[in-house]
C-alpha positions as CSV (number, residue, x, y, z in Angstrom):
1,M,-21.7,-24.9,17.2
2,S,-21.8,-28.5,18.2
3,V,-24.4,-29.5,20.8
4,A,-21.7,-30.7,23.2
5,L,-18.1,-29.5,23.1
6,S,-15.2,-30.8,25.2
7,T,-13.2,-28.3,27.2
8,E,-10.3,-28.5,24.7
9,Q,-12.7,-27.9,21.8
10,R,-14.3,-25.0,23.5
11,E,-11.0,-23.4,24.2
12,V,-9.5,-23.9,20.7
13,V,-12.6,-22.9,18.8
14,G,-13.1,-19.9,21.1
15,M,-9.6,-18.8,20.5
16,V,-10.1,-19.1,16.7
17,R,-13.4,-17.2,16.9
18,D,-11.8,-14.4,18.9
19,F,-9.0,-14.2,16.3
20,V,-11.5,-14.0,13.4
21,E,-13.5,-11.3,15.1
22,R,-10.3,-9.3,15.9
23,E,-8.0,-9.8,12.9
24,I,-10.0,-11.2,10.0
25,I,-13.4,-9.6,9.8
26,P,-12.2,-6.0,10.2
27,N,-9.6,-6.5,7.4
28,A,-11.3,-8.9,5.0
29,H,-13.2,-6.3,3.0
30,R,-10.2,-4.2,2.1
31,L,-7.9,-7.2,1.4
32,E,-10.5,-9.0,-0.7
33,H,-11.3,-5.8,-2.7
34,D,-7.6,-5.4,-3.5
35,D,-7.1,-9.1,-4.0
36,E,-4.2,-8.8,-1.6
37,Y,-2.5,-11.8,0.1
38,P,-3.2,-11.5,3.9
39,T,0.5,-11.5,4.9
40,E,0.0,-10.1,8.4
41,I,-3.0,-12.4,9.2
42,V,-1.0,-15.5,8.0
43,A,2.0,-14.4,10.1
44,T,-0.2,-14.2,13.2
45,M,-1.7,-17.5,12.4
46,K,1.7,-19.1,12.4
47,Q,2.5,-17.5,15.8
48,L,-0.7,-18.8,17.2
49,G,0.0,-22.4,16.0
50,F,-2.8,-22.5,13.3
51,F,-0.5,-24.2,10.8
52,G,0.1,-27.1,13.3
53,F,-3.6,-27.7,14.2
54,A,-3.9,-31.0,12.4
55,I,-0.3,-32.2,12.9
56,A,0.6,-34.7,15.6
57,Q,2.1,-33.3,18.8
58,E,5.3,-35.4,18.3
59,Y,6.1,-33.3,15.3
60,G,5.4,-30.0,17.0
61,G,1.7,-29.7,16.1
62,S,-1.5,-29.5,18.2
63,G,-2.8,-32.9,17.2
64,L,-6.4,-31.7,16.9
65,N,-8.8,-34.3,15.6
66,Y,-10.7,-33.6,12.4
67,E,-13.9,-32.7,14.1
68,T,-12.2,-29.9,16.0
69,Y,-10.3,-28.9,12.9
70,A,-13.6,-28.7,11.0
71,M,-15.1,-26.4,13.6
72,C,-12.0,-24.2,13.4
73,C,-12.4,-24.0,9.6
74,E,-16.0,-23.0,10.0
75,E,-15.1,-20.1,12.2
76,I,-12.3,-19.0,9.8
77,A,-14.6,-19.2,6.8
78,R,-17.2,-17.2,8.7
79,G,-14.7,-14.4,8.7
80,W,-13.2,-14.8,5.2
81,M,-13.4,-18.0,3.2
82,S,-10.0,-17.4,1.4
83,I,-8.1,-17.9,4.7
84,T,-9.4,-21.4,4.9
85,G,-7.9,-22.1,1.5
86,I,-4.5,-21.1,2.8
87,I,-4.5,-23.8,5.5
88,N,-6.6,-26.5,3.7
89,T,-3.9,-27.4,1.2
90,H,-1.3,-27.2,4.0
91,F,-3.2,-29.9,6.0
92,I,-3.8,-32.1,3.0
93,V,-0.1,-32.3,2.6
94,S,0.6,-32.9,6.3
95,Y,-2.1,-35.6,6.2
96,L,-0.4,-37.3,3.3
97,V,3.1,-37.2,4.9
98,E,1.8,-38.3,8.4
99,N,-0.2,-41.2,7.1
100,Y,1.8,-42.4,4.0
101,G,5.2,-40.8,4.3
102,T,8.4,-42.6,5.3
103,D,10.0,-41.9,8.7
104,D,12.5,-39.6,7.0
105,Q,9.7,-37.7,5.2
106,R,7.8,-37.2,8.5
107,Q,11.0,-35.9,10.2
108,R,11.9,-33.6,7.3
109,F,8.5,-32.1,6.6
110,L,6.1,-32.2,9.5
111,P,8.0,-30.1,12.1
112,A,8.7,-27.4,9.6
113,M,5.0,-27.5,8.5
114,A,3.7,-27.3,12.0
115,S,5.7,-24.1,12.6
116,G,4.6,-22.7,9.3
117,D,8.2,-22.4,8.1
118,M,7.2,-24.8,5.3
119,H,3.9,-24.2,3.6
120,G,2.1,-27.0,1.8
121,G,0.3,-27.0,-1.5
122,F,-1.7,-29.7,-3.3
123,S,-1.9,-30.3,-7.0
124,L,-4.0,-32.7,-9.0
125,S,-5.7,-30.8,-11.8
126,E,-4.0,-30.0,-15.2
127,P,-5.0,-27.6,-18.0
128,N,-6.7,-30.4,-19.8
129,C,-7.7,-32.5,-16.9
130,G,-10.0,-31.8,-13.9
131,S,-12.3,-34.4,-12.4
132,D,-10.8,-37.2,-14.6
133,V,-7.7,-37.5,-12.4
134,Q,-6.4,-40.6,-14.1
135,A,-6.0,-38.6,-17.3
136,I,-3.1,-36.5,-16.0
137,E,-0.1,-36.1,-18.3
138,T,2.6,-34.7,-15.9
139,R,5.5,-37.3,-16.0
140,A,8.2,-38.2,-13.5
141,V,11.0,-40.4,-14.7
142,L,13.5,-41.9,-12.3
143,D,17.1,-40.9,-13.3
144,G,19.6,-42.1,-10.8
145,A,18.8,-40.6,-7.4
146,D,16.3,-38.1,-8.8
147,Y,12.9,-38.0,-10.5
148,V,12.9,-35.7,-13.6
149,V,9.5,-34.1,-13.7
150,N,7.9,-32.4,-16.7
151,G,4.4,-31.1,-17.2
152,S,2.0,-28.4,-15.9
153,K,-0.7,-28.2,-13.2
154,M,-3.6,-25.9,-13.0
155,W,-5.8,-24.4,-10.2
156,A,-3.1,-24.6,-7.6
157,T,-4.2,-22.8,-4.4
158,N,-1.1,-21.3,-2.6
159,G,0.8,-21.8,-5.9
160,E,3.1,-18.9,-5.1
161,H,3.5,-19.1,-1.4
162,S,3.7,-22.9,-1.0
163,T,7.2,-24.4,-0.5
164,V,6.3,-28.1,-0.9
165,V,3.5,-29.3,-3.2
166,A,2.1,-32.8,-3.1
167,T,1.9,-33.4,-6.8
168,L,0.3,-36.3,-8.6
169,V,2.5,-37.5,-11.5
170,K,2.6,-40.4,-13.9
171,T,5.5,-42.7,-13.2
172,D,4.3,-45.6,-15.4
173,P,2.3,-44.6,-18.5
174,N,1.8,-48.1,-19.6
175,T,0.1,-49.7,-16.6
176,K,-3.5,-50.7,-16.8
177,P,-5.7,-49.6,-15.1
178,R,-4.2,-46.1,-15.4
179,W,-4.5,-45.2,-11.7
180,K,-1.9,-47.9,-10.9
181,G,0.7,-45.9,-12.8
182,L,0.3,-42.7,-10.7
183,S,2.5,-41.6,-7.8
184,C,2.8,-38.6,-5.5
185,I,5.9,-36.5,-5.4
186,L,6.5,-34.1,-2.5
187,A,7.8,-31.4,-4.9
188,E,9.9,-28.7,-3.3
189,K,10.3,-25.3,-4.8
190,Q,13.9,-25.1,-3.9
191,Y,14.9,-27.2,-6.9
192,D,15.3,-25.6,-10.3
193,G,12.7,-26.1,-13.0
194,F,9.7,-25.9,-10.7
195,R,7.9,-22.5,-10.7
196,S,4.5,-20.9,-10.3
197,T,3.2,-19.0,-13.3
198,K,0.0,-17.5,-14.7
199,R,-1.9,-16.2,-11.6
200,I,-5.6,-16.8,-12.4
201,E,-8.1,-14.0,-12.1
202,K,-11.2,-15.2,-10.3
203,L,-14.8,-14.2,-9.6
204,G,-14.3,-14.6,-5.9
205,Y,-11.9,-16.5,-3.5
206,K,-9.6,-13.5,-3.7
207,G,-6.6,-12.8,-1.5
208,V,-5.3,-16.3,-1.9
209,E,-3.6,-16.9,-5.2
210,T,-4.6,-19.6,-7.6
211,T,-1.9,-20.4,-10.2
212,E,-0.5,-22.7,-12.8
213,L,2.5,-24.8,-11.8
214,V,5.1,-25.6,-14.4
215,F,7.7,-28.4,-14.3
216,E,10.5,-28.2,-16.8
217,N,13.2,-30.9,-16.4
218,N,12.7,-30.4,-12.7
219,R,14.8,-32.8,-10.6
220,Q,13.3,-33.9,-7.3
221,P,15.2,-36.3,-5.0
222,A,13.8,-39.8,-5.2
223,T,13.5,-39.5,-1.4
224,N,10.6,-37.1,-2.1
225,L,8.4,-39.9,-3.5
226,L,5.6,-40.2,-1.0
227,G,6.0,-43.4,0.9
228,G,9.0,-44.4,-1.2
229,V,6.8,-46.7,-3.4
230,E,5.6,-45.9,-7.0
231,G,2.0,-46.6,-8.0
232,E,0.3,-45.6,-4.7
233,G,-0.4,-42.0,-5.6
234,F,-4.0,-42.3,-6.7
235,K,-5.1,-44.0,-3.5
236,Q,-3.1,-41.6,-1.4
237,M,-4.5,-38.5,-3.1
238,M,-8.1,-39.8,-2.9
239,A,-7.8,-40.4,0.8
240,A,-6.4,-36.9,1.3
241,L,-9.3,-35.4,-0.7
242,E,-11.6,-36.7,2.0
243,V,-9.8,-34.4,4.4
244,G,-10.1,-31.6,1.9
245,R,-13.8,-32.2,1.5
246,V,-14.4,-31.9,5.3
247,N,-12.6,-28.6,5.0
248,V,-14.8,-27.4,2.1
249,A,-17.9,-28.6,3.9
250,A,-16.9,-26.6,6.9
251,R,-16.2,-23.6,4.7
252,G,-19.8,-23.9,3.4
253,V,-21.1,-23.9,6.9
254,G,-19.1,-20.9,7.9
255,V,-20.0,-18.8,4.9
256,S,-23.7,-19.8,5.3
257,Q,-23.5,-18.8,9.0
258,R,-22.1,-15.4,8.2
259,A,-24.7,-14.8,5.5
260,F,-27.5,-15.7,8.0
261,E,-26.0,-13.4,10.7
262,L,-25.9,-10.5,8.3
263,A,-29.4,-11.2,6.9
264,I,-31.1,-11.5,10.3
265,A,-29.4,-8.4,11.6
266,Y,-30.4,-6.4,8.4
267,A,-33.9,-7.7,8.5
268,Q,-34.4,-6.2,12.0
269,Q,-32.9,-2.8,10.9
270,R,-34.5,-2.3,7.5
271,H,-38.1,-1.0,7.6
272,A,-40.7,-1.4,4.9
273,F,-44.4,-0.6,5.1
274,G,-44.0,0.9,8.5
275,V,-42.3,-2.1,10.3
276,P,-38.9,-3.9,10.2
277,I,-38.9,-6.4,7.3
278,A,-38.2,-9.1,9.9
279,E,-41.9,-8.9,10.8
280,H,-43.0,-9.8,7.3
281,Q,-43.7,-13.5,7.0
282,A,-41.9,-13.8,3.7
283,I,-38.7,-12.8,5.4
284,Q,-39.3,-15.0,8.4
285,I,-39.7,-18.0,6.2
286,K,-36.4,-17.3,4.5
287,L,-34.6,-17.0,7.9
288,A,-36.2,-20.2,9.2
289,D,-35.1,-22.1,6.1
290,M,-31.6,-20.8,6.3
291,A,-31.1,-21.6,10.0
292,T,-32.5,-25.1,9.6
293,K,-30.3,-26.0,6.6
294,I,-27.2,-24.5,8.2
295,T,-27.8,-26.6,11.4
296,A,-28.2,-29.7,9.3
297,A,-25.1,-28.9,7.3
298,R,-23.0,-28.4,10.4
299,L,-24.2,-31.7,11.9
300,I,-23.4,-33.7,8.7
301,T,-20.0,-32.1,8.5
302,Q,-19.2,-33.1,12.0
303,M,-20.4,-36.6,11.3
304,A,-18.0,-36.9,8.4
305,A,-15.1,-35.5,10.4
306,R,-15.8,-38.1,13.2
307,K,-15.8,-40.9,10.7
308,K,-12.4,-39.7,9.4
309,D,-11.1,-39.5,13.0
310,A,-12.1,-43.1,13.5
311,G,-9.9,-44.2,10.7
312,E,-12.8,-45.6,8.8
313,R,-13.5,-45.3,5.1
314,A,-15.4,-42.0,4.8
315,D,-15.7,-41.3,1.1
316,V,-19.5,-41.4,1.2
317,E,-19.8,-39.4,4.4
318,C,-17.3,-36.7,3.2
319,G,-19.0,-36.6,-0.1
320,M,-22.4,-36.1,1.5
321,A,-21.1,-33.4,3.8
322,K,-19.4,-31.5,0.9
323,L,-22.4,-31.8,-1.3
324,F,-25.0,-30.7,1.3
325,A,-23.0,-28.0,3.0
326,T,-21.9,-26.3,-0.2
327,E,-25.3,-26.4,-1.8
328,T,-26.8,-25.0,1.4
329,C,-24.2,-22.3,1.3
330,F,-25.1,-21.5,-2.3
331,E,-28.8,-21.2,-1.4
332,C,-28.2,-19.2,1.8
333,V,-26.0,-16.5,0.3
334,A,-28.6,-16.0,-2.4
335,E,-31.4,-15.6,0.2
336,A,-29.2,-13.2,2.2
337,M,-28.7,-11.1,-0.9
338,R,-32.5,-11.1,-1.5
339,I,-33.2,-10.0,2.1
340,H,-30.7,-7.2,1.6
341,G,-32.5,-6.1,-1.6
342,G,-30.5,-3.6,-3.7
343,Y,-27.9,-3.2,-1.0
344,G,-27.0,-6.8,-1.3
345,F,-25.8,-6.1,-4.8
346,S,-23.5,-3.3,-3.6
347,K,-19.8,-3.9,-2.8
348,E,-20.2,-1.8,0.3
349,Y,-22.0,-4.7,1.9
350,E,-20.3,-7.9,2.9
351,V,-23.0,-10.2,1.5
352,E,-21.9,-9.3,-2.0
353,R,-18.5,-10.9,-1.3
354,L,-20.2,-14.0,0.2
355,Y,-22.2,-14.3,-3.0
356,R,-19.1,-14.3,-5.1
357,D,-17.3,-16.8,-2.9
358,A,-20.0,-19.4,-2.7
359,P,-19.9,-20.8,-6.3
360,L,-16.3,-22.0,-5.8
361,L,-17.5,-24.4,-3.0
362,V,-19.8,-26.3,-5.3
363,I,-17.0,-26.7,-7.8
364,G,-13.8,-27.1,-5.8
365,E,-12.4,-30.3,-4.3
366,G,-14.5,-32.3,-6.8
367,T,-17.7,-30.8,-8.3
368,N,-20.9,-31.6,-6.6
369,E,-21.9,-33.7,-9.6
370,I,-18.9,-35.8,-9.0
371,Q,-19.8,-36.0,-5.3
372,K,-23.2,-37.5,-6.2
373,L,-21.4,-40.2,-8.2
374,I,-19.0,-41.0,-5.4
375,I,-21.9,-41.2,-2.9
376,A,-24.0,-43.4,-5.2
377,R,-21.1,-45.8,-6.0
378,G,-20.3,-46.0,-2.3
379,L,-23.9,-46.8,-1.4
380,L,-24.2,-49.4,-4.1
381,E,-21.1,-51.1,-2.7
382,R,-22.3,-51.0,0.8
383,Y,-25.8,-52.3,0.0
384,K,-24.8,-54.7,-2.7
385,V,-27.4,-57.4,-3.2
């Protein structure tokens, strides 16, 4: 945890940790194995106010800052990474509405999102478009009081359970540069022609559904255009991704921490050559490297979250946090599996699940190769000669 926590942070994070120990860790193995949505866990999270963590108090939320939110995400990911996916897209949408929405949109969406009655989803990628966001093809054409939306989106977390999806669409295909023709629609599932299809089978990150979203002559009220102004979608979505990257970085820390806990416990129980393997220097070196990198990842994630809390541009810091924390996670789960030996390859042991979950983090929310470009371009701008 952080070196110094406020009383509020200690209480909130402690409550989340207790919930994880009591409700998530005992059930994660079964739910993950069956790829079953954690309905009861999500219902309890709603009752405890988890869905309002990062929403302002005036709209019924807790108003936690992003540093505290990141620590909560770390604790949840430590129990089961998939659960953090359920709330990450939710808070990306609430961030968009709270910071860029009209007064009407804030009043319509945020109280329902804080209670969990409305569940947020976030959609950028398309079947033929991933990191090249400006190449999206989904179109929204204004027709009277509605936008008519046509196209498909891919890799939508919470695609089935979300009720409102912040969706990047092309409202002006002729504008140059291309990003100026993009807008964000707060697409609601209640309107015909918008549905979730093709549930994607995955290596890990099970329990939370990842789907394709299809729009077929779907009519969304023009009042669902985020901020009420066309052409702002790219900037809005990129700012929201910074919040998502703090979450993904925190996930990396949480999964790494769990891998370390399992590894150091197993190393003291497993004997080889007459002593616990923890007494062998080769194992001790692995444990030392893991703990050091996890601590560094936690600190850089908290630094990025504080930068976002301050309202400052944080693309470089969030990119650094996402890059370092997820690469650390990828390394730590591999080392934890090595420490477990053959048992680490068995589905009976938790480390096997962590090993399958970790690869998503280096790909999701912008690949780590993209993060390096974002970091480098930001640094060149800051240190321009």
